[in-house]
N, C-alpha and C positions, 0 to 999 in steps of 0.2 A: 739695694739692689742691680747688680753688675746687670746690665745694658745687654738685650740681645739680638747679638745684627741680623737681621734677615737675609737670606740668602738666596740672590736673585735667581731666578731657573735661563740657565745656560739657554743665552738665543740659536734657533735652529739656522744652522747654514746653510747657504745658498749654496745648490749643488753646481758644481762649477764648470765651467765650455767644456774641460776636460773628462769628464763625468759623463755631461750627458751625450756628446758626441761619440764614446767607447759603450755607454747603455743600447742609445740608438741605433748606435755600430751591430754590436752584438745580437741585438735582438731582431734587427733585414735579416745578419748570417744565416743567423738558424734557420729563419722561414724561407732561404733561398734556396729552394730545391726544382734544380729544372725540368722542367716538364718531360724529357724524355727521365727521367728517373722517376714520377707520381705515377706515370701512365703506365714504367715499364711490364708490375704485374698483366695489366694486359692487355698489352700487347705482347707479351708470349705464349694467352691464351689467346689469341688473333690467330698469331702464324705456328698454332699449333693445332688448329685448327680445332679448339674449340668457341666458339663463335657465341653461341652464348650468355657464354661466363666473360666472352669481353664483351660487348654490348653492354654486359648489365652494372659489369666495373668504369666502362668509356659514359655512358648514360649519369654516370654520379657527378655534377658540377661538384664537387669536392675534389673531385679526383683531377679532373680537368682542368677546370677555374673558369672554362670557357663554354654559355651555352654555340656560344656555334663549333666548337670543337669539341664537345659532349654529341648534339647530333648528330656530328662529321662522323666522329669514331665510329659511334653506336650503327650509325645508318651502312656505315660499310664495312661491317659486322655481319650485320643481318644479310646486307648484299648477299655477300660471300655462302653464308648460308641458302640463301631461294628462299627469304622468308619478305617478298614484293612490298606485301605492306604492310609489315612495321619494319623496314627500310625508310619508307617513301614518311612513315611519320616521322622518323628522325629526323630525314635530310629536311622535313616541311619545319621543323625545329629550329636544328640549325641559318632552314634563309629569313624565316621570322624575326631569327636574332638584327640577321647585319643586310635587311630588310632596308633600311633610315642610310646606310651607309651605301649600301650598291642604287638605292633612288639617285643617291648626291652624285655617286661616281660617275655614273649611266648622264642626267646631266648636266655633270661638268665636270671635266677629271679636276680642275682648279683646286675641287673641295676638297683630294684626295690632297692634295700638296699642300693643304691648308692644316687638316690632321695630323700631317708628317715634322710640320714645322712647330708644332708644340713642345713642352717642354717638360721632362719627367724626374721625381728624386729619380728612377727607375724602369726601363721597359717595359717588362715585366709586369707595370702596377696597373698601364693602360688597359683596358678593355680590350681583347683580339678579334679585331674581326675577319680575319682572313686575308691571304693572300689575292694578289690580284685574281690568279690563275688557281688560286684554289677553292674563290667565289665560283670562278667560272667550273671549274673540274664539278663543285653541288649540284649544277644545275646540270650540269651533263649527264649528273650519276643519280639524279632525281627520273633525270629523260630513262631510262634503264628501265628505271623502277615501271614508269609507264607501260616501255613496249612489255617488257610480263607481263604485264598484267592489260594487255593486248588494248590500250589509250591511245590512240593513236594523234587527239588531239592532246593529250599532253603532255605529248611528247614534242610537236612542233611548240608550242612556250616554251617549255624547261630550252630546246637548245635555239632557240630566239633568245634568250633569255643569256645562257653560257656565252654567244655570240658575240651579243651587245657588252656584253664584259669584256673581252678580249678585248674590241674595237675600242673599248671604253679604255682601256692601260693602253695599248699602242696609240692613243691619242696621247695622252701625256709626259708617256719614254719616248711620243715620236720619230716609232718605227712597229718594223713588221716582226710578230713572232709566228715560228712555226707550233701554232697553237690553235683548238678547235675544231681536228679532222674526228675528234670522236663526235665531238657535236653533230656533225656535220654528215656523218657517214650513219648515226641515226637518222636524224631527219630525209638525211634519202630516200634507205629502207623506205620509212615511212609511208613516204608517196607515190615510193613503187606501187608496197603493197595497195593504196589507192587510187594505183595507174594514172597518177599525177606524174608523168612520166619526163616530164617539162621543167618539172619545177627541184624533180631529184635531177638535171642536167642539171641546174647547177647550183645545186650543195657538190657532189663530186667533180663539177668544172674548179668550182673555189679548193677543194682539198687540192686538187694539182696545181692552180695559181701560187699557192700555201707550200707548196714540198708536202704536203700529209697525206702520207697514206696511198701513194701515189698509183703503187703498182693495181690497187684491188681498185684503185678510184676509176685508172685510166681506162682501162677492160671493161669498171661499165659505158664512160662518156659512150665508145666507142658499139660498143649493143645498143644505148636509145639513139644513136642518130644513125642507128642504122633502121629501128624499128622505127626513130620519127620520119625520116627520111631525111637528112641536115644533111642535101650532100652536098654543100658549100663547105664545108668544115672535115663530114668524112674523112678524106682521102689525108689528113694531115695528122687523125688522130686515128690513121691504122698506119702513116709511118712510126708516131712517136707511141703509139702502144699495141702494137698489132692485131693482125686479123682481129673480125670480129668470130665470136665466137657462132657455134652453131646451134642453139639453145632449142630443143622442140617449144611447141605451141603448149601444149601440155605438162612441163616439166616441172616438175618439186625443185624444190633450195632448200639447202641448209648451213644458215647465218651465222657461223662462229664472231663472239663477239666475247672478249675475254681482255679480263686486267691477267697484268702476268708481270711476277714478280712483286719487289715491297719500295717506294716513294723512299728520298733520302732525309735524311733527319738535319735538324741543327746543335752547331757545336756549337760552341763562343770563342771568340779570337782576344784574346787581349792583349794590351800593349799599357805595363804601369813606368813609372818616370818616378823615381823619387825629385825632391824638389824642395828650396831652403826651409819651407814651413809648410812643409807638406806631404801629399804624392798626384801625380798627375798619371790619373790613369783612364781610359777609354775601350772601350768595348763594341766588338758588332759580330755578330751572328754569320754565318758562313754554313752552309749544305754541305754536307756529308755523303756517296753513295756507298750505294750498302750491294755486296754481291751478291748478283744476280748467277743464280746453279741455273737454271732456266730461262732462253733467251726468245724460246717459239714455241707454239703448237702446232700439232698439224693432223688434220684429220682422213679418218679415211672411211671409207663406204664398204662392206664385203670383200674388203682386204683388196680392194682397188690402192692406181698409186694415192700417194699422201698427198694430200693437201696444204703448205702454212702457210702460214697466220701471218699477213700483214699488219707492219706499225702502223698503226695511223695517231696516233700521237703520242711523245713520250715524254710524262708528265714532270720525267727529272730531268731534264735539258731543259722547261720551259718555266721546270722553279728555282732552278740557275741561275740562269737570262733574267729571270725577273726581278730576284734579290740581286743579281749585280746593280739594274739599273734602279736599283734603289738607295745602294752603296750608297753614293754621294752625299744623298739627305738625311742615314741615316752615322754615317761617319762624324757627319755637318755639329750635327743634333748634341751626341758623342764628345766631341773637342767641344761643344757649348758648355753643355755640360760638366762635364769636364773641369774647364776652367771656372764652370760661379763657384762649383765644390770650395777650389784648389783656392779661391780669393777669401770664399768664407772663412776657412780655416787660417789661410792667412793671417784674415783682421785679426779675427779672437786669439791669434797667438801673439800676435801685437800687444792686445791689452791686456791679455795676461802678464807678458813679462814687466811691461811697463808695472800695471800692480801689484803685484807679488816676488816679481824679481825674474832670472831668466830660467831657472827650470819648471816654471811654472807655463813661458812659451815653448819651453821642447813639449810638455806633459799635453799643451793642449795641441802642436801641432803633428805628436802622436796622434790621440785619438779621430785627431780629422785622417787626418791618412787610414787609420784603420774604420770610419764612415764610411772613403771613398771607397775604400777596396768594398767594404761590405755595397755599399748599395753604385758602383759605376755595373752594373751587368747588362749582358746580349737579351732581347730578347727572344729564346731559343724556342719559344713554341711553333710550332707546323701538326700538319695534316699530317700526320704517320702514319695512316695504313691505305694510306692509295697506293697503285701499283705504278711500280717503275717505268711501265709503259700500258695503253690498251692497243690494242690489236683487234683484228677482226679476217675473216674469209666468207669466202661464199660457194661452194659446189650443188651446182645443176645435174638433179639426177631422173632419170625416168623412174614415171609413179609405180605403186611396188611393192612388195616385202624388200626393208633392205637390214642391215646390220651397221651400226655407229658406234664408231669406237672414238676415241680423240687421247693424242696420246702429248707429252710435256716433252720437250728435248732434252735429254741428261736426266728422266723427273719421272713418275707416276705415267701409265696408261689406265685410260676407267674402257668400259666398254659399257655403252649408253643404253643400248638398248637395243632388239631389235623389233620394227616398226613398220607400217605401212602406210606411203605417202599417196595421198589422194592426188590427184591432178592441178598442175595449179598448186599445191599447197607450200607452205613457208613454213617450214622447224628453227625454230632454235636455238644456240646453245649457250647459255651461257653460264660463265668460269673465269674461275680464279688459280693460281698458282704461287704461293705459299711454298718457298726454300723448294726440296723439290717433289713433293703434295702436288696434289692437282683433283677441286673439286669443280663440280659442272653439273649443271641442271637443267634438261629436253626442255622445253616448249611446243608441244604440235606433237603433231606423229601416234597414232592410232597403234597401243602398245601393244603388240604378241609374247609376254613375259609374264608370271608370276611375280617374280622375282627383280629387284633393282636391279637399278644398274650398279656391275662389282668392277674394282681391280681388279688391275691382268698384269703378267709384268714383259709377255709377250703375245707380236703382234701375228696373227694368222695369216700363210699365207700361202695367198690364193689368189685369184685374177677378176677384175669385172667391167662392163662394161659401161658404155650408153652413162657413163660423167660427165661433165662439161663444167668447165673452169670459166665463168667471163670475165 
């Protein structure tokens, strides 16, 4: 009987380095949608004034991929809609997500440096704790929600936190930023509401020292110095900022705080250099400024002379400067990471060539190049709904009935209502401009209108008196 020879099952082949590199690279490439791409729909909702839809999408961490950004973006959407409690809840979520990082940053800037020195396969694979300026902006935005709700103690806590974070970055980069004006202004206004004028003076003076919001802060310094009889500095302040305003003791005041425009976004810049055994590639993020059709707002009362808002903080300028200061670390880390990837590719290519011939070595080198191209990506995550600038204005008016208007220069105008202002009352107008559209929320003043504030395209032509710009 003839013997039947048993056939052995073929041995499962091990995946080659080329196949492993290629599969991993293609898998990562398919997952490498940028943050701007993932949140494009939510941002369109935000820019179109559909704030609830924007808030819902941004709040989904599957969209943002970051607890910090989910809370920050959703909070800013709710803030623009005038939903103060909802905005505060989202901002609190973002703050909780980065609390440990903030504490390390405040206690010792070197701890932040340690974070920058870590190496990763891909920058965007790390948890995103926000840039330094973004964490400061977060607490300033939180302070605004407290101000809207009349919680002045909350304003104090959050503005102090924002300023400490700015100081932490200044210590880390050994420089001074033209930042913190937004938080200083809210803190100063809160102190004035409590008649703590000496402390308000300190915050206004810090604005002038930093060169942020000097126009509005300088006038406030003159007014407070006159009230408190700071005769030793009053003459110098008047020379720098003008004569003190004649503000009646019982005057009411209207304070506008506005986010104007939309801040910058990050884009990737990549340098790719072909090499004998693969690819040397590194990528860094750069900020791209958006066009700003509206650069300021104007407050009008009863058709009197308009009062233009002053920039108290340029978010876009601070963002770009902050990123430039981090660029040396980011570039060094990207180059080192790219060198390590190339070294691994070259070693694998040599091994494959030695074992399987020149063709295998070339295949591994090509697969390694694909892997590097797929994985070496810059981190383009950033808080997209921040304004281009924070601006403010203050106008003192006689108590009584007034009609209030707010105009976006180059955009929409809003009628904020007909109101009665009590002696000494402060009315806040919190606003946001997006494109040519304007959204505003009045806090305070007894409304004399049955209908909500409406948009208007042409301002009334009349004159008014008893208005004082501080």
